[in-house]
Each structure stands twice: as structure tokens, then as C-alpha cells.
KOLBAPA-272270 format. One line per field, with one value per residue: residue number from 1; residue in three letters; z, x, y of N, C-alpha, C, O in turn. Coordinates in steps of 0.2 Angstrom, whole numbers. Layout:
KOLBAPA-272270
pos	NUM/...
code	ALA/...
n.up	Z/...
n.east	X/...
n.north	Y/...
ca.up	Z/...
ca.east	X/...
ca.north	Y/...
c.up	Z/...
c.east	X/...
c.north	Y/...
o.up	Z/...
o.east	X/...
o.north	Y/...
end
This chain:
KOLBAPA-272270
pos	1/2/3/4/5/6/7/8/9/10/11/12/13/14/15/16/17/18/19/20/21/22/23/24/25/26/27/28/29/30/31/32/33/34/35/36/37/38/39/40/41/42/43/44/45/46/47/48/49/50/51/52/53/54/55/56/57/58/59/60/61/62/63/64/65/66/67/68/69/70/71/72/73/74/75/76/77/78/79/80/81/82/83/84/85/86/87/88/89/90/91/92/93/94/95/96/97/98/99/100/101/102/103/104/105/106/107/108/109/110/111/112/113/114/115/116/117/118/119/120/121/122/123/124/125/126/127/128/129/130/131/132/133/134/135/136/137/138/139/140/141/142/143/144/145/146/147/148/149/150/151/152/153/154/155/156/157/158/159/160/161/162/163/164/165/166/167/168/169/170/171/172/173/174/175/176/177/178/179/180/181/182/183/184/185/186/187/188/189/190/191/192/193/194/195/196/197/198/199/200/201/202/203/204/205/206/207/208/209/210/211/212/213/214/215/216/217/218/219/220/221/222/223/224/225/226/227/228/229/230/231/232/233/234/235/236/237/238/239/240/241/242/243/244/245/246/247/248/249/250/251/252/253/254/255/256/257/258/259/260/261/262/263/264/265/266/267/268/269/270/271/272/273/274/275/276/277/278/279/280/281/282/283/284/285/286/287/288/289/290/291/292/293/294/295/296/297/298/299/300/301/302/303/304/305/306/307/308/309/310/311/312/313/314/315/316/317/318/319/320/321/322/323/324/325/326/327/328/329/330/331/332/333/334/335/336/337/338/339/340/341/342/343/344/345/346/347/348/349/350/351/352/353/354/355/356/357/358/359/360/361/362/363/364/365/366/367/368/369/370/371/372/373/374/375/376/377/378/379/380/381/382/383/384/385/386/387/388/389/390/391/392/393/394/395/396/397/398/399/400/401/402/403/404/405/406/407/408/409/410/411/412/413/414/415/416/417/418/419
code	MET/LYS/PRO/ALA/ILE/ASP/SER/SER/GLU/ILE/GLY/ALA/LEU/ILE/GLY/ALA/GLY/GLU/ALA/GLN/LYS/ALA/ALA/PRO/GLN/GLU/LEU/ILE/PRO/ARG/LEU/LEU/ALA/ALA/LEU/ARG/LYS/HIS/LEU/GLY/MET/ASP/VAL/ALA/PHE/VAL/ALA/GLU/PHE/ALA/GLU/GLY/ARG/ARG/VAL/PHE/ARG/TYR/VAL/ASP/ALA/ALA/VAL/GLU/GLY/ALA/PRO/ALA/PRO/GLY/ASP/SER/ASP/ALA/LEU/ALA/GLY/SER/TYR/CYS/GLN/LEU/VAL/ALA/GLU/GLY/ARG/ILE/PRO/GLU/LEU/ILE/ALA/ASP/ALA/SER/ARG/VAL/ALA/PRO/GLU/SER/ALA/VAL/VAL/LEU/GLY/ARG/PRO/VAL/GLY/ALA/GLN/ILE/CYS/VAL/PRO/LEU/ALA/ALA/ALA/GLU/ASP/ARG/VAL/TRP/GLY/SER/PHE/CYS/CYS/PHE/SER/ARG/GLU/PRO/ASP/PRO/SER/LEU/GLY/GLU/ARG/ASP/LEU/SER/LEU/VAL/ALA/ALA/PHE/ALA/GLY/LEU/ALA/LEU/GLN/ALA/ILE/GLU/ARG/ALA/ARG/ALA/SER/GLU/GLU/SER/GLN/ALA/GLU/THR/ARG/LYS/ARG/ILE/THR/HIS/VAL/LEU/LYS/LEU/ASP/LYS/VAL/TYR/ALA/LEU/PHE/GLN/PRO/VAL/VAL/ALA/LEU/ALA/ASP/ARG/ARG/VAL/ALA/GLY/PHE/GLU/CYS/LEU/THR/ARG/PHE/ASP/ALA/GLU/PRO/GLN/GLN/GLY/PRO/GLU/PHE/TRP/PHE/ALA/GLU/ALA/ALA/SER/VAL/GLY/LEU/GLY/PRO/GLU/LEU/GLU/ILE/GLY/VAL/LEU/ARG/ARG/ALA/LEU/PRO/ALA/LEU/ASP/ARG/LEU/PRO/ASP/ARG/LEU/PRO/VAL/SER/PHE/ASN/VAL/SER/PRO/GLN/LEU/LEU/LEU/ASP/GLY/ARG/LEU/GLU/ARG/GLU/LEU/THR/PRO/ARG/VAL/ALA/ALA/ARG/LEU/LEU/LEU/GLU/ILE/THR/GLU/HIS/GLU/THR/VAL/LYS/GLU/GLN/GLU/ARG/LEU/VAL/THR/ALA/LEU/ALA/PRO/LEU/ARG/ALA/MET/GLY/VAL/ARG/VAL/ALA/ILE/ASP/ASP/ALA/GLY/ALA/GLY/TYR/SER/SER/PHE/ARG/HIS/ILE/VAL/ARG/LEU/LEU/PRO/ASP/VAL/ILE/LYS/LEU/ASP/LEU/ARG/LEU/THR/ARG/ASP/ILE/ASP/HIS/ASP/PRO/ALA/ARG/ARG/ALA/LEU/ALA/ALA/ALA/LEU/ILE/ARG/TYR/ALA/ARG/GLU/ALA/ASN/ALA/GLU/ILE/VAL/ALA/GLU/GLY/VAL/GLU/THR/GLN/ALA/GLU/LEU/ASP/THR/LEU/LEU/GLU/LEU/GLY/ILE/ALA/LYS/ALA/GLN/GLY/TYR/PHE/PHE/GLY/ARG/PRO/VAL/PRO/LEU/ASP/ALA/ALA/LEU/ALA/SER/ILE/THR/GLU/ARG/THR/VAL/ARG/ALA/SER/ARG/SER/SER/SER
n.up	442/438/450/455/448/455/455/453/453/441/436/440/432/419/416/423/425/429/421/409/410/416/417/407/417/428/425/416/425/434/428/422/433/439/428/427/439/438/428/430/426/424/420/414/403/395/379/368/349/345/334/329/341/353/366/383/392/403/416/425/437/444/447/447/436/427/412/414/416/404/399/386/368/353/340/328/325/337/349/349/338/327/333/329/315/309/309/320/330/342/357/363/368/374/371/365/355/344/335/340/338/343/355/368/379/381/382/392/394/388/392/389/382/379/368/362/351/349/341/333/328/310/309/312/324/339/349/362/370/383/393/400/404/411/410/401/398/396/401/394/385/375/382/390/382/377/388/391/379/381/390/385/375/384/388/379/373/385/380/369/374/380/371/362/371/374/363/359/371/365/355/361/367/358/352/363/361/351/353/362/352/343/348/351/361/373/381/392/401/417/425/442/455/465/478/485/477/466/456/446/453/452/441/433/427/413/403/385/371/357/344/338/346/347/363/379/394/402/398/391/400/408/398/397/409/409/403/409/405/412/420/411/400/409/411/399/396/406/404/390/395/407/401/398/412/412/405/412/426/438/452/452/455/449/445/443/440/447/447/460/454/447/459/466/457/455/446/444/453/447/435/441/443/455/457/447/455/465/460/459/460/466/461/468/463/460/471/478/473/480/490/498/509/517/510/500/506/509/496/492/500/497/486/493/501/490/488/481/482/491/484/487/477/471/483/497/489/492/504/506/500/512/522/513/515/530/531/523/525/516/508/501/499/487/483/478/465/462/475/476/466/465/478/482/486/492/506/513/505/509/521/524/515/525/536/529/527/540/546/537/541/553/551/541/529/513/505/489/480/468/450/451/444/445/450/462/466/470/480/489/491/496/508/516/517/507/501/488/470/455/440/427/427/430/421/406/404/394/378/381/378/378/391/398/392/401/413/414/409/421/430/427/426/442/447/443/450/463/465
n.east	313/327/336/352/366/380/396/407/403/399/413/419/414/414/425/436/448/441/431/434/437/428/419/403/392/394/397/387/373/377/379/365/358/362/361/348/341/349/341/329/318/306/312/327/337/345/346/344/345/340/337/324/319/317/327/328/342/348/343/336/324/311/299/283/280/290/299/309/326/330/316/307/301/292/303/301/293/296/299/315/319/314/322/334/332/333/319/314/316/332/328/313/301/289/278/267/265/273/274/263/258/267/270/274/281/282/269/265/263/274/279/289/305/323/333/346/355/364/379/386/403/407/395/385/370/370/360/351/351/343/331/315/301/286/276/276/290/294/307/317/333/346/357/353/351/366/373/365/371/384/385/379/390/400/394/393/407/411/403/407/420/418/412/423/434/426/426/439/442/435/444/456/450/449/462/468/461/464/478/479/469/479/488/501/507/521/534/546/562/570/584/585/596/606/617/626/633/630/620/606/590/577/568/559/545/544/534/532/527/523/517/509/506/522/528/532/529/522/515/505/498/492/485/475/468/464/452/445/451/461/464/458/469/477/475/476/490/495/490/497/511/511/513/526/531/533/543/553/565/557/562/563/557/544/540/527/521/505/494/483/471/470/471/460/449/445/447/458/462/455/463/473/481/484/499/502/502/512/524/523/526/520/520/516/511/510/508/503/491/482/468/460/464/463/453/460/469/460/457/471/470/465/474/485/482/484/494/503/515/520/524/532/532/544/549/555/552/543/531/520/523/529/517/511/521/519/506/504/511/522/529/542/552/557/567/567/573/577/584/595/603/619/620/633/639/630/626/612/605/612/607/594/591/598/588/577/582/583/571/565/571/564/554/553/556/562/574/577/587/585/588/603/618/631/649/653/638/634/644/644/629/630/638/627/622/613/603/599/599/594/595/605/618/619/610/601/583/577/571/562/569/583/585/583/596/604/602/609/622/626/624/636/648/646/650/661/668/666/674
n.north	756/746/736/738/732/723/729/723/709/708/713/700/689/695/699/692/680/668/669/663/650/642/629/626/622/627/641/645/646/656/667/668/671/681/689/691/695/710/714/713/703/690/678/669/659/648/639/625/622/608/596/603/607/616/616/618/622/627/637/650/657/668/665/654/639/643/636/622/615/604/604/607/613/617/622/629/645/650/664/661/655/666/678/673/671/683/688/695/708/707/714/717/727/727/716/711/720/715/701/696/681/673/675/668/657/640/639/650/668/680/695/707/703/698/694/684/676/661/658/646/640/641/648/643/643/638/640/649/664/670/681/684/693/692/704/719/730/747/750/744/745/748/746/739/727/726/722/709/703/702/696/682/679/675/664/657/655/645/633/631/628/616/608/605/600/588/583/582/574/563/558/556/543/536/533/528/516/513/508/498/487/486/481/490/491/486/476/481/474/477/473/469/469/459/465/461/447/451/444/442/447/449/456/472/476/486/497/502/512/509/521/533/551/548/546/545/532/538/548/541/535/543/549/542/539/551/552/541/529/523/510/503/502/498/487/479/481/473/460/457/455/448/436/432/428/415/413/415/412/403/405/421/437/446/464/475/490/500/510/516/518/507/496/500/499/484/475/469/457/446/444/436/421/412/404/414/425/424/427/440/461/473/489/503/517/535/542/554/557/549/547/540/529/520/512/508/499/488/486/480/468/456/453/452/440/430/429/441/454/470/485/501/514/527/531/543/551/564/569/563/549/545/545/534/523/522/519/507/496/491/477/477/493/506/515/532/538/550/553/543/547/556/552/549/562/568/574/575/568/556/555/555/543/534/535/528/515/512/512/501/491/489/487/475/474/474/484/492/502/513/518/520/523/525/521/526/530/517/512/521/515/504/505/511/500/496/482/477/485/494/500/510/509/493/488/491/496/482/471/452/443/448/451/436/432/440/435/421/425/435/426/415/426/430/417/415/425/423/411
ca.up	441/439/454/450/449/459/449/456/450/433/435/441/428/411/416/427/421/431/417/402/412/420/412/407/421/435/424/415/431/437/422/421/440/440/423/427/446/436/423/434/424/427/419/412/401/389/376/364/343/344/331/329/346/359/373/390/398/410/418/432/437/449/446/446/430/422/410/420/414/400/395/377/365/346/338/325/327/345/350/349/331/324/331/325/308/309/308/324/335/348/364/363/377/373/366/361/348/339/333/345/341/344/363/374/382/385/382/396/388/386/389/387/379/377/366/359/345/352/334/336/323/304/307/314/328/344/353/361/377/383/400/398/410/409/410/397/403/393/401/393/381/371/385/393/375/375/392/388/371/383/396/380/373/389/390/371/375/391/378/364/377/383/365/361/378/373/355/362/374/361/351/365/369/351/352/368/359/344/353/363/349/336/351/350/368/373/388/393/407/419/431/449/457/472/477/488/473/458/453/446/459/449/435/434/419/409/398/381/365/350/343/338/346/350/369/386/396/409/392/387/405/409/393/399/415/409/400/414/403/416/422/406/398/414/413/394/395/410/399/386/398/412/399/401/419/409/402/418/431/444/459/450/456/443/448/439/439/447/450/465/452/446/463/468/453/458/441/447/457/442/427/442/447/462/454/446/460/470/458/456/465/464/463/468/458/460/479/480/471/484/497/500/509/520/503/495/511/510/490/493/507/492/483/497/501/484/487/477/488/488/486/488/472/474/490/497/483/496/512/502/500/518/522/511/518/535/530/518/526/510/507/496/498/482/484/471/458/463/479/474/461/467/485/485/489/495/514/516/503/513/528/522/514/529/539/527/529/548/544/533/545/559/547/540/523/510/502/483/477/459/447/450/438/444/454/467/471/471/486/495/494/499/514/520/518/502/498/480/467/448/436/422/429/429/415/402/399/387/378/388/376/380/400/397/392/404/419/413/409/426/434/425/431/449/449/442/456/470/463
ca.east	319/331/342/360/372/386/400/412/403/400/421/423/410/414/434/442/449/439/425/437/440/425/413/396/387/396/398/380/369/378/377/359/355/366/356/338/340/346/335/321/316/304/314/332/339/349/342/350/342/340/330/318/314/320/327/330/347/349/335/335/318/309/291/282/278/294/304/313/330/327/308/307/295/295/306/298/288/298/305/321/319/313/328/339/331/331/312/310/322/332/325/306/298/283/276/260/266/278/272/259/256/275/273/274/285/279/262/266/263/278/277/294/311/330/333/354/357/372/381/395/408/404/387/381/366/368/354/350/354/336/327/308/297/276/273/279/294/297/313/323/335/352/362/354/354/373/374/364/375/390/384/380/396/404/390/395/413/410/399/413/426/415/412/430/434/421/428/447/440/434/449/461/449/448/468/469/458/467/484/474/468/483/495/504/513/526/536/554/563/574/585/585/601/608/622/631/636/629/616/599/587/572/565/555/541/541/530/533/522/525/511/508/511/530/528/533/524/517/509/500/493/489/478/471/467/461/446/440/452/468/463/460/475/485/475/477/497/498/489/502/518/513/515/534/533/534/548/556/565/552/563/564/550/544/536/522/519/501/490/479/466/469/470/454/445/443/448/466/460/453/467/480/481/491/503/507/502/515/529/521/529/516/525/509/512/506/504/500/485/478/466/456/472/459/448/467/472/455/460/474/472/464/479/490/480/484/503/504/520/518/532/531/538/547/550/558/549/538/529/516/527/529/511/509/524/517/499/502/516/523/534/546/551/560/571/567/582/580/587/600/605/623/621/640/641/625/627/608/601/614/604/587/590/601/581/572/584/583/565/564/575/559/546/554/554/569/576/580/587/583/592/610/621/640/651/652/634/635/647/639/625/632/640/624/617/607/605/598/596/593/600/607/622/618/608/594/578/579/566/563/576/590/583/584/602/608/603/615/628/626/626/643/651/644/652/670/670/664/678
ca.north	756/741/736/741/725/725/731/718/702/709/711/692/685/696/700/690/673/663/665/660/644/640/623/628/621/630/650/649/648/663/672/669/672/689/694/691/699/714/717/713/699/684/670/671/654/645/635/624/622/603/593/604/607/622/613/622/618/631/642/655/659/668/664/648/639/643/630/618/610/599/604/608/614/617/626/635/650/652/668/661/656/671/680/671/672/692/691/700/712/704/717/719/730/724/708/712/724/712/695/693/674/669/678/662/650/634/640/654/671/684/703/707/697/701/687/685/669/659/659/646/643/642/653/638/644/631/643/656/667/675/684/687/695/689/710/724/732/749/754/741/749/745/747/731/722/724/717/703/701/700/689/677/678/671/657/654/651/640/631/629/625/611/605/606/596/583/580/579/566/555/556/552/537/532/534/523/508/509/506/491/483/486/477/492/490/480/477/477/471/480/467/473/465/458/469/454/443/454/441/446/446/451/461/477/476/493/497/506/513/511/523/541/553/545/548/540/529/543/553/538/534/550/552/536/543/558/550/534/521/520/504/498/500/495/479/477/481/468/454/457/458/441/427/432/423/408/411/420/407/404/412/428/441/452/469/480/498/500/515/516/516/501/492/501/497/479/470/464/452/442/443/433/415/409/404/422/429/422/430/449/463/479/495/507/523/541/543/561/557/542/551/535/524/515/509/504/497/482/482/476/463/448/453/450/433/427/430/445/457/476/490/508/517/533/532/548/558/567/568/558/543/541/543/526/518/519/515/501/492/487/472/482/501/509/523/536/539/557/552/540/553/560/551/549/569/574/573/576/561/551/555/551/535/529/534/525/508/510/511/495/485/488/485/468/477/476/491/493/508/513/526/518/524/527/514/530/530/509/513/523/512/498/507/511/494/492/475/476/490/494/506/510/504/488/486/496/490/478/465/450/438/451/447/428/431/443/430/418/430/439/422/415/431/429/409/416/430/418/404
c.up	443/446/451/452/451/453/451/455/445/431/437/436/419/411/419/422/422/425/411/403/414/414/414/413/427/431/421/420/435/434/423/428/440/435/424/433/443/430/425/430/428/427/414/410/395/386/371/357/345/340/331/334/349/365/378/394/401/413/425/432/444/450/445/439/425/419/416/414/410/397/386/375/356/343/334/326/333/343/347/341/325/324/327/318/305/309/311/328/341/356/361/371/379/369/361/354/342/339/337/346/342/353/368/373/386/387/388/392/392/386/387/387/378/376/361/354/350/346/335/328/317/305/310/323/333/346/355/370/379/390/397/405/408/408/405/400/397/393/399/386/378/375/389/386/377/381/392/383/376/388/390/377/379/389/383/372/379/384/373/368/378/376/362/366/376/365/357/367/370/357/355/367/363/351/357/366/355/348/356/357/342/341/349/356/369/380/387/399/409/426/437/452/465/474/480/483/464/453/451/449/457/443/439/427/418/402/392/374/360/344/342/344/350/357/375/388/399/404/393/394/408/408/395/402/413/405/404/409/408/416/415/403/404/414/405/394/402/407/394/389/405/409/400/407/417/406/408/423/437/451/458/451/450/446/441/442/439/447/454/461/450/452/466/464/453/454/441/448/451/436/433/445/451/460/451/450/464/468/456/463/463/466/463/468/460/468/482/479/476/490/502/503/513/514/498/500/510/502/490/497/501/489/487/499/496/484/483/485/484/489/484/482/474/480/494/494/486/502/510/501/507/522/520/512/525/535/527/521/520/512/506/499/494/481/478/471/461/470/479/470/466/475/487/488/490/502/517/513/506/520/528/520/519/536/536/527/536/549/541/538/552/556/543/533/520/506/495/480/468/455/447/445/439/450/460/470/472/479/491/497/500/506/519/521/514/500/492/475/459/447/430/419/429/422/414/404/394/386/383/384/379/389/401/397/397/413/420/413/418/433/432/430/439/451/450/448/462/470/463
c.east	324/336/348/363/377/392/407/410/401/408/422/419/412/424/438/443/446/434/428/441/436/419/406/393/389/396/390/376/371/377/370/355/356/361/349/338/344/345/328/317/314/310/322/334/342/346/345/343/343/335/325/313/319/320/330/335/351/344/338/327/315/300/291/280/283/296/307/319/328/321/312/300/296/298/304/293/291/300/312/324/318/318/333/338/331/324/309/318/325/331/318/303/293/280/271/260/271/276/269/257/261/275/272/280/283/274/261/266/268/277/284/300/318/332/340/353/363/374/387/399/406/396/383/376/366/362/352/351/348/334/322/306/289/273/280/286/298/304/318/326/343/358/360/354/361/376/372/369/382/391/384/386/399/400/393/401/414/409/403/419/425/417/418/433/431/424/437/448/438/439/455/457/450/458/470/466/462/476/483/475/472/488/503/508/515/532/543/557/570/580/587/592/603/615/628/636/634/622/609/594/579/571/559/552/540/539/531/527/525/518/511/504/518/532/529/528/518/513/504/496/490/483/476/465/463/453/442/445/460/467/461/464/479/481/476/487/498/496/494/510/515/513/522/535/534/538/555/559/560/555/564/556/550/538/535/522/512/499/485/471/463/465/462/446/442/445/453/465/459/457/473/477/486/496/508/507/508/521/529/523/523/518/519/513/508/502/501/492/479/476/462/461/468/455/455/469/467/456/465/475/468/468/484/487/481/493/505/509/518/523/526/536/541/549/557/556/546/534/524/518/527/523/508/514/522/510/498/505/518/529/543/548/557/562/570/573/582/583/592/605/611/622/627/641/637/624/616/602/604/609/597/586/594/593/579/578/583/575/561/566/568/553/548/553/560/568/577/580/587/587/600/613/631/641/652/646/632/636/645/631/624/633/633/618/612/611/602/596/596/595/602/615/624/614/602/588/578/572/568/568/582/589/585/592/608/606/608/623/629/627/632/647/652/650/659/671/672/671/687
c.north	751/741/737/734/726/722/724/711/703/707/703/690/688/696/696/682/668/660/662/652/639/635/627/627/624/638/649/650/654/668/673/672/680/692/697/696/706/718/718/709/693/676/672/664/654/641/633/623/613/597/595/608/614/619/617/619/621/636/643/657/661/669/657/648/641/637/631/615/605/600/608/609/615/624/632/637/652/659/668/660/662/677/679/669/680/694/697/702/707/707/717/719/727/720/709/716/720/705/692/685/670/670/675/658/647/634/645/662/676/691/707/703/702/694/686/677/669/657/655/646/640/645/647/642/640/632/648/657/671/676/687/689/694/697/714/727/738/752/751/745/744/745/738/725/721/720/711/698/698/694/682/676/673/662/653/652/645/633/627/626/618/605/602/600/589/576/578/571/562/553/555/544/532/531/526/515/506/507/497/485/482/481/485/495/484/483/477/476/471/475/474/465/465/458/464/450/445/449/444/443/446/454/466/475/484/493/504/506/514/513/531/544/549/548/542/538/533/547/546/534/539/552/548/537/548/556/544/529/519/513/500/496/499/488/476/479/475/460/453/455/449/436/427/429/418/405/412/412/410/406/419/432/445/459/473/485/496/505/514/517/511/495/493/499/489/472/464/456/445/440/439/427/416/410/411/425/430/426/439/452/468/483/501/515/529/542/548/560/553/546/545/530/519/509/504/499/489/482/478/469/455/448/447/440/428/425/436/452/463/480/498/510/523/535/537/555/565/565/562/549/542/538/534/522/515/516/508/495/489/481/476/490/502/515/525/537/547/558/548/542/556/559/550/557/572/571/571/570/555/551/551/544/531/528/529/518/507/509/503/489/483/485/478/471/476/482/490/500/509/520/523/520/524/521/519/530/521/510/514/519/507/500/508/506/492/486/474/484/488/500/505/507/497/485/490/492/486/473/457/445/441/449/441/429/435/440/426/422/432/431/417/420/431/422/411/420/426/412/406
o.up	449/446/445/458/449/450/446/455/442/427/434/438/414/408/417/418/419/424/407/400/414/409/419/415/432/436/424/421/438/436/426/428/440/436/421/433/447/428/422/430/433/431/411/415/390/390/368/358/349/342/333/333/346/368/377/398/403/408/429/427/449/453/443/436/419/422/421/409/413/391/383/378/354/344/335/327/335/338/343/339/320/320/322/315/299/310/309/329/344/361/355/375/384/363/355/350/336/344/340/351/342/357/373/368/392/392/390/386/398/380/382/393/375/380/355/357/353/345/336/324/317/300/309/328/334/347/351/375/377/393/392/410/402/404/404/407/394/389/400/383/379/372/390/386/378/381/392/383/374/389/390/377/377/391/382/371/378/383/372/365/378/376/359/363/376/364/357/366/371/354/352/367/362/348/355/368/354/344/353/357/337/337/347/357/367/382/382/404/406/432/438/452/469/473/477/484/459/448/454/449/461/439/444/422/422/397/394/372/358/341/346/346/356/357/374/387/399/406/396/392/410/411/395/401/415/406/401/407/407/412/414/403/402/416/406/389/400/407/394/385/408/412/403/409/420/405/407/424/439/456/462/449/447/448/436/449/435/449/452/465/451/451/469/466/450/457/439/445/451/433/431/448/451/461/452/450/466/473/454/468/457/472/457/472/463/469/487/483/475/494/508/499/511/514/495/497/510/500/488/497/502/488/485/497/497/480/483/490/478/494/482/482/480/482/493/495/484/505/514/502/508/525/524/510/526/539/528/520/520/517/510/500/496/479/473/475/461/472/484/469/471/478/493/493/489/502/521/516/507/523/531/522/519/540/539/528/538/553/543/539/556/558/541/532/524/504/495/479/464/457/442/441/435/454/465/476/476/484/496/503/506/510/525/524/516/499/490/477/457/451/428/414/428/418/418/406/388/391/386/388/381/392/407/402/398/418/424/417/420/439/436/435/442/455/455/452/465/475/462
o.east	325/340/349/362/380/393/410/414/401/410/426/421/412/427/444/439/447/432/424/445/438/417/403/390/385/394/386/376/367/375/368/350/351/358/346/334/343/347/323/312/316/312/322/333/342/342/349/337/348/330/320/307/324/315/336/333/356/341/340/324/316/297/295/278/282/296/307/317/325/321/316/295/302/296/305/288/288/302/315/329/322/319/335/343/330/322/305/323/321/333/319/302/292/280/270/256/272/275/271/254/260/278/269/283/282/272/255/269/268/275/283/301/317/333/340/350/366/370/392/398/403/392/376/380/360/359/351/351/348/335/322/308/286/268/286/286/303/306/323/323/344/363/364/357/363/380/376/369/385/395/388/386/400/402/394/402/417/413/402/422/429/420/418/434/436/423/439/451/440/440/459/460/451/460/474/468/464/480/485/479/470/492/508/512/513/533/546/553/575/578/588/592/603/619/634/642/635/620/607/593/575/576/556/556/537/541/531/524/530/515/515/499/518/537/528/523/512/507/498/491/484/479/470/460/457/448/437/442/464/471/463/466/485/485/476/490/503/500/496/514/520/514/524/541/539/539/561/555/559/551/567/550/555/533/539/522/510/504/481/466/457/461/459/441/436/444/453/466/462/454/479/472/491/499/514/511/509/524/533/522/522/518/518/516/502/496/498/488/473/480/461/462/470/457/455/473/470/455/464/481/469/469/487/491/480/496/511/507/516/527/521/542/541/551/563/557/547/534/523/514/525/523/505/513/522/508/493/503/516/533/547/543/563/559/572/578/588/584/596/610/609/624/628/645/637/622/614/597/601/608/595/582/593/592/579/573/581/573/556/564/568/550/543/547/564/562/581/575/589/588/604/609/635/637/652/646/628/632/645/628/621/629/634/612/607/617/604/592/597/597/601/617/629/616/599/589/579/569/573/572/587/593/588/594/614/609/613/628/635/629/632/650/658/654/663/674/677/673/691
o.north	750/745/737/732/731/717/721/706/698/703/700/684/685/692/696/680/663/654/659/650/633/637/630/632/624/642/653/656/656/673/678/675/684/697/702/701/711/723/721/711/691/672/677/660/658/638/637/623/612/594/591/610/616/618/619/615/618/638/639/659/657/673/653/652/641/632/635/612/601/597/611/607/614/630/638/634/657/661/672/663/662/681/682/667/681/700/701/699/703/704/719/716/725/721/707/716/722/703/686/683/664/666/678/656/648/632/645/663/676/693/711/700/707/689/688/672/673/652/657/651/635/645/647/643/638/627/652/653/677/671/691/687/696/697/713/727/737/755/753/749/738/743/733/720/716/715/707/692/693/690/678/670/667/657/647/646/640/629/621/622/614/600/597/594/585/570/572/567/556/548/551/539/526/525/521/510/501/504/492/481/479/478/484/500/479/489/473/477/469/476/480/459/469/454/464/449/443/450/449/436/443/455/465/472/488/490/510/501/518/509/534/540/548/551/536/541/532/549/547/530/538/554/550/536/548/560/542/524/514/510/494/490/497/483/470/476/472/455/447/455/446/431/422/429/416/399/410/407/415/408/423/431/447/458/474/484/492/508/510/517/509/491/489/499/488/466/459/451/440/436/440/426/420/415/413/430/435/429/442/450/467/483/503/518/528/541/549/561/553/549/546/525/513/503/499/495/484/476/472/466/449/442/442/435/422/421/436/454/464/479/499/510/524/540/535/561/571/559/557/544/536/533/530/517/509/511/505/490/483/481/477/493/500/519/521/536/549/564/550/540/558/564/550/558/578/566/567/569/549/546/546/539/524/524/524/513/501/504/500/484/478/480/475/469/478/484/485/503/505/526/525/521/523/518/516/529/520/510/511/520/506/498/507/507/488/485/469/489/482/505/499/505/495/480/492/486/488/471/456/442/437/445/441/428/434/443/427/420/429/431/412/418/431/423/409/417/425/409/401
end
């Protein structure tokens, strides 16, 4: 008599959402183990039909000499092929009575087998989901075949999800490569203003994309990161933007957003000369994703030795940004726009900003307020002691020529007000 399978286990594998999301390498081994145990079989496996071979991709076995993942044999004449072609039944309780010449798996005899073809889209048979015993098993019946078919369906869903994911990732990689190759990326510059005299004290370089889909930079950088091309895209963007430093006054620093992944990648240092490094302010983004802060500190050391300064972006947006501030000891702390927005009539925002300002003074760091849009917000920030700010109130991100013109305009305006 077959051992009873745990109903909660079947429910979890077949009925729960977990099975509808799991990757093949997570789900299929569990399916095979549960099925083989329930049916009392020696071996359960999933095989792929590839170039005339039956390749065993997943195997669960209770006997020695069973096929191992990666093993293969000729597809022609195998049980799997004969079942897929409809020449023998999916359930065979006694193999000696049906196609005895094919009653082997990798040279090992088969006594009983249940084999269900994995028919992918457009009726293409991807492979098979099978289990077998070395001895005949007359107790096998339609209920057992139905169970194998249900498990096979789950396995096929996972395989097709993985294949669709691979195709999607390949398309994403193609799209990112296309953007860089065809130069579909450009830089805009937003001024950072010294509040004492309203002169331009630097610029933040912001990336924009002129490609389909028409999405913001967050989308493109997230897409690149999802397929392992995050650092590649960031390096490509920097290479296109860094020449702008030759046209901007030497006294003005320029900040670039960089991910921890780029810093840990190690390529950034090779892209910089000492002259360029001395003018760079690197704004570290994605605070919540960094778990190895010690590695990040180590990666920043040679850049800082070249003269690069470090900023923590979006300070005040969450606990993770505070951990970054304490551990990385930034040269600049940029207040998140969600903190500066409506700060003029929100006591909680004022209190948090005041605390960060006090910390910055103790840590010998600058504070820059982002996202300033109104005179009232600016007045409150001035009362708190903010020395630099940026936002639409001072200027939107603009191309380099317009940014250069804004320097002259603000310099003239500051000179008139001082006289």
C-alpha cells in the first residue's frame, strides 16, 4: 500500500499561490520528492528534449544508479518519446508487457512508469515529467496518473514562467544596450544655490532618456539593475556627462547620483582623473539596498583619496539613510524633498531638519536642502540655518548651455543686490 501523502503538502504545492510564483529550481525538486514518496517509486524526474537527446534536468531518487541532473540519453525509442508520440500509454504498471525493448532508463531496467509529456505553447513538447520503479506495480491507477498530471502542470507553468522571464530579460538587456549605443541618454543640470547671496554654488547632473518607453530615469536604472547592467548604464551615463566639467567654472562642484552597486563594482575609479575627481560630489542613492556597508566604506576610500567628496542623498527619508550618515561620514547631507516640502507649516519636519542640521555641524558636513519650491519653505530653511539649497524655486534642470547662462545671470543679480 502506498504511503498517504500529507494533504497540507499537496495543498501547498498545488493550491497555494506559492506554487504559482516559485522558480523551477525551487518548485520542481519539491514536486518530484513529494510525488516519488507518495507513489512509492524509485525515481522521479523532469527531462528536457534537446537536439535529439533526453536531458535529465531535475531528479529525485531513492536508489543508486539513478540518472543525475545533466545526464542524457538518446530521445528516440525512449519511454518519454514513445509517450509523447502516443505510441504507448502514459501509465504502465508492468513494462515487460509494453514495448519491452525500451524498458530502460540510462541502461537501467524499468518495471513500472508514469510519464506525462510537458507540452509547451503551440503544442511543442518541451520534455516530460515522469516517475518509475525498477519493479512492476499493479496498484498504479488513473488516480495516480491524474496526480502526476497535476504536478506536471505545475512544473510546466514554472518552466514557462522562467522562459518568459529569460526572454524579458534578454529584451531588457537589448534595450539598455540600444540606449547606450545610439546615445539616447543626455544630461541636465540643476543649480545648487548659496542662500547668502543667491549665487550658483554648484550643479547636480541629472540623467534623462530619449528612448522608448518614455519613462523617467528611475525606470531605466531599475531596468538595467534587474538584468545586471546597472553599473554599465551608470558608467555610460558618466562618460557622456563628465566632459561638461570642462565648460563649467572650476570653482563649481558637480554632483552625480551613483548607486552602491557602481561603487562596489570598482570601475568608477578608473574613469576619473585627479582633476575631475576633485570637482565631483557623489550622491549615494538606494540606501535601503545596502547591507554591506563596510564594503562600501572600503570602496569609497580610494575615491576620497583622489579628492572625490561624498553626499548622502534623501536624508530624512527613512532609518536607513541615518545609518548611512553615521557610517559613511559624508561631506554633504542632502535633505530629502519630502522633508523640505511644506516645512513652513509642519513642526515635525522642522524638528527633524533641525536635528540633521545640528548633526551636520558636529560632523563638519554641509547641508543642502532639496526640492525647495516656495518662498515660505525657503524662509523656514533660512531660519533653521540652511546655507545651500536647490529646487524649482531656484531653477529647473536645464541643458548645459542654459546652466552656463544661469551662472552669469545669478552673478549679475547678486552683484546688483550687494551694491
